C-alpha positions in Angstrom: 105.6 93.8 51.2 108.7 95.4 49.7 108.7 99.2 49.8 110.7 100.8 47.0 112.7 104.0 47.4 110.5 105.6 44.8 107.4 105.1 46.9 109.1 106.3 50.1 110.7 109.5 48.9 109.7 112.2 46.5 111.3 115.3 45.0 109.7 118.6 46.3 108.5 120.6 43.3 109.5 123.8 45.2 113.0 123.2 46.3 113.9 119.9 44.5 115.0 118.3 47.8 114.2 114.7 48.6 111.2 114.5 51.0 110.1 111.6 53.1 106.7 110.8 51.5 104.8 109.7 54.7 105.8 112.9 56.5 104.9 114.9 53.4 101.5 113.4 53.3 100.9 113.9 57.0 101.7 117.6 56.5 99.0 117.8 53.8 101.6 118.0 51.1 103.6 120.9 52.5 107.3 120.5 52.1 109.0 120.5 55.6 112.0 122.2 54.1 110.9 125.1 51.9 107.2 125.2 52.8 106.0 124.6 49.2 102.3 123.9 49.2 101.4 121.2 46.6 98.0 121.1 45.0 95.2 119.1 46.6 92.1 117.7 45.0 88.6 119.0 46.0 87.9 115.8 47.9 91.1 116.1 49.9 90.3 119.7 50.7 86.9 118.8 52.0 88.2 116.0 54.1 90.9 118.2 55.5 88.6 121.1 56.4 85.3 119.6 57.5 84.7 117.7 60.8 84.8 113.9 60.4 81.3 112.6 59.6 79.8 116.1 59.0 80.2 116.1 55.2 76.9 116.1 53.2 77.2 116.6 49.4 75.2 119.4 47.8 74.0 118.1 44.5 72.2 119.7 41.6 71.3 119.0 38.0 73.8 120.4 35.4 73.2 121.9 32.0 74.1 120.2 28.7 77.8 119.2 28.5 78.7 120.9 25.2 76.4 123.8 24.4 78.5 125.1 21.4 79.6 121.8 19.9 83.2 123.0 20.4 86.3 121.4 19.0 89.9 122.6 19.1 92.6 119.9 18.8 90.1 117.6 20.5 86.3 117.7 20.9 85.2 119.3 24.1 83.0 116.3 24.9 86.1 114.1 24.9 87.9 116.4 27.2 85.0 116.3 29.7 84.8 112.5 29.5 88.6 112.2 30.2 88.4 114.6 33.1 85.5 112.7 34.6 87.2 109.4 34.3 90.5 110.7 35.8 88.9 112.6 38.7 85.6 110.7 39.4 83.9 114.1 39.5 81.0 115.4 37.3 82.5 118.9 37.1 85.5 121.0 38.4 83.8 121.7 41.7 82.5 119.8 44.7 80.0 121.3 47.1 79.1 120.2 50.6 77.6 121.3 53.8 79.2 120.4 57.1 80.9 121.8 60.1 84.4 123.1 61.0 85.1 122.5 64.7 81.3 122.3 65.1 80.6 125.6 63.3 78.2 125.1 60.3 79.3 126.0 56.9 78.6 125.4 53.2 81.7 124.8 51.1 82.2 125.1 47.3 85.6 123.7 46.4 87.2 123.9 42.9 89.6 121.3 41.6 92.4 122.3 39.2 92.8 118.7 38.0 89.4 118.9 36.2 90.0 121.0 33.1 92.2 123.4 35.0 89.4 124.2 37.5 87.9 126.4 34.7 84.7 128.3 35.2 82.0 126.8 32.9 78.2 126.5 33.2 78.6 123.5 35.5 81.0 125.2 38.0 78.9 128.4 37.9 75.8 126.3 38.7 77.4 124.4 41.6 78.9 127.6 43.2 75.5 129.3 42.8 73.6 126.4 44.3 76.1 126.3 47.2 75.4 130.0 47.8 71.7 129.5 47.7 72.0 126.7 50.2 74.0 128.9 52.5 71.3 131.6 52.1 68.4 129.2 52.8 70.1 127.7 55.9 71.6 131.1 57.0 75.1 129.7 57.5 78.5 131.0 56.2 79.7 130.1 52.7 83.3 129.1 52.2 84.7 129.0 48.6 88.0 127.2 47.9 89.4 128.4 44.6 91.8 126.8 42.2 91.3 127.8 38.6 93.0 128.9 35.4 90.0 131.1 34.5 86.9 130.9 32.3 86.2 127.8 30.2 86.8 128.9 26.6 85.0 125.9 25.2 81.7 127.3 26.4 82.1 130.7 24.9 79.9 133.6 26.2 78.0 131.2 28.4 81.1 130.7 30.5 81.5 134.5 30.7 77.9 134.8 32.1 78.8 132.6 35.0 80.9 135.4 36.5 77.8 137.6 36.8 75.7 134.6 37.9 78.0 133.8 40.8 78.6 137.4 41.7 74.9 138.0 42.1 74.6 134.9 44.3 77.2 136.4 46.6 75.4 139.7 46.5 72.3 138.0 47.9 74.4 136.7 50.8 75.6 140.3 51.5 72.0 141.5 51.5 71.1 138.7 54.0 74.0 139.4 56.3 75.7 136.0 55.8 79.4 135.7 56.1 81.4 134.7 53.0 85.0 133.5 53.0 87.4 132.7 50.2 90.3 130.3 50.6 92.7 131.2 47.7 94.9 128.3 46.5 97.3 128.1 43.7 96.5 129.1 41.0 93.4 131.4 40.9 93.1 133.4 37.7 90.7 134.9 35.1 86.9 134.8 35.5 87.1 133.0 38.9 89.5 135.7 40.3 87.3 138.5 38.8 84.1 137.1 40.4 83.5 134.8 43.4 87.2 134.5 44.4 87.6 138.2 45.4 84.1 139.2 46.4 83.8 137.4 49.8 84.1 139.3 53.1 87.3 137.6 54.1 90.1 136.5 51.8 92.6 134.0 53.1 95.3 132.5 50.9 97.8 129.7 51.2 101.5 130.7 51.1 102.7 131.2 47.6 99.2 131.0 46.0 98.9 133.1 42.8 95.8 135.2 42.3 95.2 137.6 39.5 93.0 138.5 36.4 95.6 137.9 33.7 98.5 135.4 34.1 102.0 136.6 34.4 103.1 135.2 31.1 100.2 137.1 29.3 101.0 140.3 31.2 104.7 140.1 30.5 104.1 139.5 26.8 101.6 142.3 26.5 103.4 145.1 28.3 106.9 143.8 27.6 108.2 144.6 31.0 109.9 142.5 33.7 107.5 141.7 36.5 108.4 142.4 40.1 109.6 139.5 42.3 106.8 137.5 43.8 104.3 139.1 41.5 100.7 138.0 42.1 101.7 135.7 45.0 99.7 135.7 48.3 102.5 137.6 50.0 102.6 140.2 47.3 98.8 140.7 47.5 98.8 140.9 51.3 101.4 143.7 51.3 99.1 145.6 48.9 95.9 145.3 50.9 94.1 142.9 48.5 93.8 139.9 50.9 93.4 139.6 54.6 95.8 136.9 55.6 98.3 134.3 54.4 97.8 131.1 56.4 99.9 127.8 56.1 97.8 124.8 55.3 98.2 123.0 58.7 96.7 126.1 60.4 93.8 126.7 58.0 91.2 124.6 59.8 91.8 126.3 63.1 91.9 129.7 61.6 88.6 129.2 59.8 87.0 127.9 62.9 88.1 130.9 64.9 86.8 133.2 62.2 83.4 131.4 62.1 83.2 131.6 65.9 84.1 135.3 66.1 81.7 136.3 63.3 78.7 135.2 65.2 76.9 138.1 66.8 75.2 136.1 69.5 76.3 136.6 73.1 75.6 134.8 76.4 74.3 136.6 79.4 77.0 138.5 81.1 77.9 137.0 84.5 79.5 138.5 87.6 82.8 140.2 87.0 85.9 140.8 89.1 86.0 144.4 88.0 82.8 145.6 89.7 81.6 149.1 88.6 82.9 151.6 91.1 85.8 154.1 91.3 87.4 152.8 88.1 84.6 154.1 85.9 84.0 157.8 86.5 81.1 159.9 85.2 81.6 162.9 87.5 84.5 165.2 86.5 84.9 166.3 90.1 85.8 162.8 91.1 88.9 162.8 88.9 92.2 164.1 90.2 93.6 167.4 88.7 96.7 167.1 86.6 98.5 169.7 84.5 97.3 169.3 80.9 100.9 169.0 79.6 101.6 166.2 82.0 98.5 164.4 80.6 99.8 164.9 77.0 103.2 163.4 78.0 101.5 160.4 79.6 99.2 159.9 76.6 102.3 159.7 74.4 104.2 157.3 76.6 105.8 154.8 74.2 105.2 151.8 76.6 101.4 152.3 76.7 99.5 149.3 75.3 98.7 149.5 71.6 95.5 148.4 69.8 97.0 145.0 69.0 98.1 144.6 72.6 94.5 145.3 73.8 93.1 143.0 71.1 95.1 140.1 72.4 94.1 140.8 76.0 90.4 141.7 75.7 89.2 139.5 72.8 89.1 135.7 72.3 89.7 134.3 68.8 90.9 137.7 67.4 91.8 137.5 63.7 93.4 140.5 62.1 91.9 141.5 58.7 94.0 143.6 56.4 93.8 145.9 53.4 91.5 148.4 51.8 90.9 146.1 48.8 92.1 149.0 46.5 95.8 148.3 46.6 97.0 149.5 50.0 97.3 148.3 53.6 98.0 151.1 56.0 99.8 149.7 59.1 98.8 152.6 61.3 95.2 151.3 61.4 94.6 147.7 62.5 91.4 145.8 62.8 89.7 142.4 62.9 87.0 140.1 64.3 87.1 138.6 67.8 84.8 137.6 70.7 84.3 139.9 73.7 83.3 137.5 76.5 81.3 135.5 74.0 80.0 138.4 71.9 81.3 138.8 68.4 82.7 142.3 67.8 84.7 144.1 65.1 87.7 145.9 66.7 89.5 148.7 64.9 92.2 150.9 66.3 95.3 153.1 65.6 98.6 151.3 66.0 101.6 153.2 67.0 104.0 150.5 68.1 106.5 150.4 70.9 110.1 150.6 69.7 111.5 153.1 67.1 111.5 150.6 64.3 107.9 149.6 64.7 106.8 153.2 65.2 108.5 154.2 61.9 107.0 151.2 60.1 103.5 152.1 61.4 104.0 155.8 60.7 103.7 156.7 64.4 100.1 155.8 64.3 99.2 158.4 61.7 96.8 156.8 59.1 96.9 157.3 55.4 93.6 157.3 53.4 94.1 153.6 53.0 93.9 153.2 56.8 90.5 154.9 56.9 89.3 152.9 53.9 90.4 149.7 55.6 88.5 150.7 58.7 85.4 151.5 56.6 85.6 148.1 54.9 85.6 146.5 58.3 82.8 148.7 59.6 80.6 147.7 56.6 81.4 144.0 57.3 80.4 144.5 61.0 77.1 146.1 59.8 76.5 143.2 57.5 77.0 140.6 60.2 75.3 142.6 63.0 78.5 142.9 65.0 79.2 145.9 67.4 82.1 148.1 66.3 84.7 148.9 69.0 87.3 151.5 68.1 90.5 152.3 70.1 91.8 155.8 69.4 95.5 156.6 69.8 96.9 158.9 67.1 98.7 162.2 66.8 96.5 162.8 63.8 96.0 161.8 60.2 99.2 161.6 58.1 99.8 165.0 56.4 102.2 163.8 53.6 102.1 164.4 49.9 101.0 160.9 49.0 98.2 161.0 51.5 96.9 164.2 50.0 97.2 162.8 46.5 95.1 159.8 47.6 92.3 161.9 49.2 93.0 162.2 52.9 90.3 164.7 53.5 87.8 162.6 51.5 88.6 159.5 53.4 88.2 161.2 56.8 84.9 162.7 55.8 83.6 159.5 54.4 84.5 157.6 57.5 82.5 160.0 59.7 79.5 159.8 57.4 79.6 156.0 57.4 79.9 155.8 61.2 77.0 158.2 61.8 74.7 155.7 60.0 76.0 152.3 61.1 73.0 150.2 62.2 75.1 148.4 65.0 76.4 149.6 68.3 79.6 151.7 68.1 81.8 152.1 71.2 85.0 154.1 71.2 87.8 154.2 73.9 90.4 157.0 73.7 93.4 155.0 74.9 96.1 157.6 74.3 96.2 160.6 72.0 93.1 161.7 70.2 94.5 163.9 67.5 92.2 166.0 65.4 90.1 164.7 62.5 92.5 161.7 62.4 91.0 160.6 65.7 87.4 161.6 65.1 87.3 159.6 61.9 87.2 156.5 64.2 85.1 158.0 67.0 81.6 158.9 65.7 80.1 156.6 68.3 77.2 155.8 70.6 79.5 155.7 73.6 82.8 157.4 73.9 85.0 156.4 76.8 88.5 157.6 77.7 91.4 156.3 79.8 92.2 158.8 82.6 95.6 159.7 81.0 94.2 160.1 77.5 93.8 163.4 75.6 91.6 164.5 72.7 91.9 167.8 70.9 91.3 169.7 67.6 95.1 170.1 67.2 98.3 169.1 69.0 99.5 171.5 71.6 102.6 172.2 69.6 100.6 173.0 66.5 98.3 175.3 68.4 101.2 177.1 70.0 103.0 177.5 66.7 100.0 179.0 65.1 98.5 181.2 67.9 101.5 181.9 70.2 103.9 181.9 67.2 106.1 179.8 69.5 106.1 176.0 69.7 107.6 176.3 73.1 104.3 177.5 74.4 102.9 174.0 74.0 102.2 173.5 77.7 100.2 176.7 77.8 98.3 175.7 74.7 97.5 172.3 76.2 96.0 174.0 79.2 93.9 176.3 77.1 92.7 173.5 74.8 91.2 171.7 77.8 92.1 168.3 76.3 92.5 166.1 79.4 90.1 163.4 80.4 88.4 165.4 83.2 87.8 168.4 80.9 86.5 166.1 78.1 84.1 164.6 80.6 83.0 168.1 81.7 82.3 169.1 78.1 80.3 166.0 77.4 82.8 164.8 74.7 83.2 161.5 76.6 80.6 159.6 78.5 82.9 158.2 81.2 86.5 157.9 82.2 88.2 154.6 82.9 90.7 155.2 85.7 94.1 153.7 84.9 95.6 151.5 87.6 99.0 152.1 89.1 101.0 154.9 87.5 99.2 154.5 84.2 98.2 151.9 81.6 101.8 151.3 80.7 102.6 150.1 84.3 99.5 147.8 84.5 98.5 146.8 81.0 96.6 143.6 81.9 94.5 145.3 84.6 93.9 148.2 82.2 92.7 145.8 79.5 90.4 144.1 82.0 88.8 147.4 82.9 88.4 148.3 79.2 86.9 144.9 78.5 84.3 145.3 81.2 83.3 148.9 80.3 83.1 148.1 76.6 81.1 144.9 77.2 78.6 146.7 79.4 78.2 149.4 76.8 77.6 146.8 74.0 75.1 145.0 76.2 73.2 148.3 76.8 73.2 149.4 73.2 72.3 145.9 71.8 68.8 146.4 73.3 68.1 149.3 71.0 66.6 148.9 67.5 69.0 149.9 64.7 67.0 152.9 63.7 67.0 154.2 67.3 70.7 153.6 67.6 71.4 155.7 64.5 68.9 158.5 65.6 70.5 158.8 69.1 74.0 158.8 67.7 73.1 161.6 65.2 71.3 163.5 67.9 74.4 163.3 70.1 76.7 164.9 67.6 74.0 167.4 66.5 74.0 168.7 70.1 77.6 169.8 70.2 77.8 173.6 69.9 74.0 174.0 69.7 72.5 176.9 71.6 70.1 174.5 73.3 69.4 170.8 73.0 68.0 167.9 75.1 70.5 165.5 76.7 71.6 163.0 74.1 74.0 160.9 76.1 72.9 158.3 78.7 74.7 156.5 81.5 76.3 153.1 81.3 74.1 150.6 83.3 75.3 150.3 86.8 75.5 147.0 88.7 
């Protein structure tokens, strides 16, 4: 057989370079040069995501084809007939149940080649039926979007599909079932303003466009030049509106990791190398005395492991989730889902960074309101899925800037404390470095509060306290001593339940061993707390914080189970 040049090579629509077609197809139509992601059909999507042989179509009856008898330059019935002949599909969506690396999932996948993937009664019915199947089988729902918007030829009936699909996802929220959206190019209009943006986790392909109105409409309406990359996945990621941008070849693995980590089940804990003993201390007298100022300096050591360092060392399948879904992503707070020795958990922590450039970019670990709102979004997701929340605290305090005040810093901190006090899942906090004021407490209203032995926790920084009360910032060492902010003092006051002794000369000298000790302590705490009914968890947590500063109260904290 003769192979022509035209069949062997093609021109990339992104960079206009010649691309070897077989290599291009093997890469799932991703250009090896510029990374441009070409569109795939719904069938190709399902084949690429689901395990071989696991695909089972989800069928349903559809409403009348042309409810309005609509005609523009061509009768709507003819448009539908042409689309069906060209694609072999009944409608602009295919739905199926199957598995992704053995994890069960129901998928609703839109196809742009069918009338622009537009949302009409048929698509609305298919997406809703897929959601209902996920609900009945209690498995996650994955929606793959590709749409120009609502289907105008069906008038207000098309508009109603937005609410219909939105309430179907609301039922999954109420049932505690994970929902994921895979955003592909393009996703606009009624699809964007309903089931594309409501899921718990939003993952987008590189360069995918997502928005309510298209850029041409926006530019014509406001008569302004749009910023570079407007409405692209990368643009939205920087603004906290999606969780991740993932290249097509990595999508299947990423989705599998997410599905694995979001499961709350956990196997029985086996024997551990780090047996409980001297490393986990609940008696303040057993801890060595150290000058408070020395503890402050150690807590601030730039080489100490960060939240992301610990996430990589103590969790399997950790996937970072970003954004407050309101237009911001604060880099001083990080979080995501992972598995802690088999148990799904939501990890959230302050992120300072190591070198100067990263510390500046992450605002030295000082969160803005967007950071706390991102944390709250992840806590609500953890509560929905029944996952324990683990927080790692290391911040000088909440960011005190003008913009933070304009965005409601005090409101965000207060709201986070209120939310944490009522979370129906176990909450475990580890103070890994600095615990600075309300900026730290906003992530530490927990059932168990642990601290590394070189950590500190205080109402104010020693420098701030010295400047206010001593009228001299140089009195910071004296203020540190008076504030009793070191780990032994925190244990003595009952602020923390136990202290994790740092190996070597501190966590920064033995990060892997420190992570192992944190992992073991947190896992044991989660195991203990998981046995309590949600109502009792909340009541005990509230009783704990009610006791601080009370003239008399019963003991509200309890020991970690010993081996």
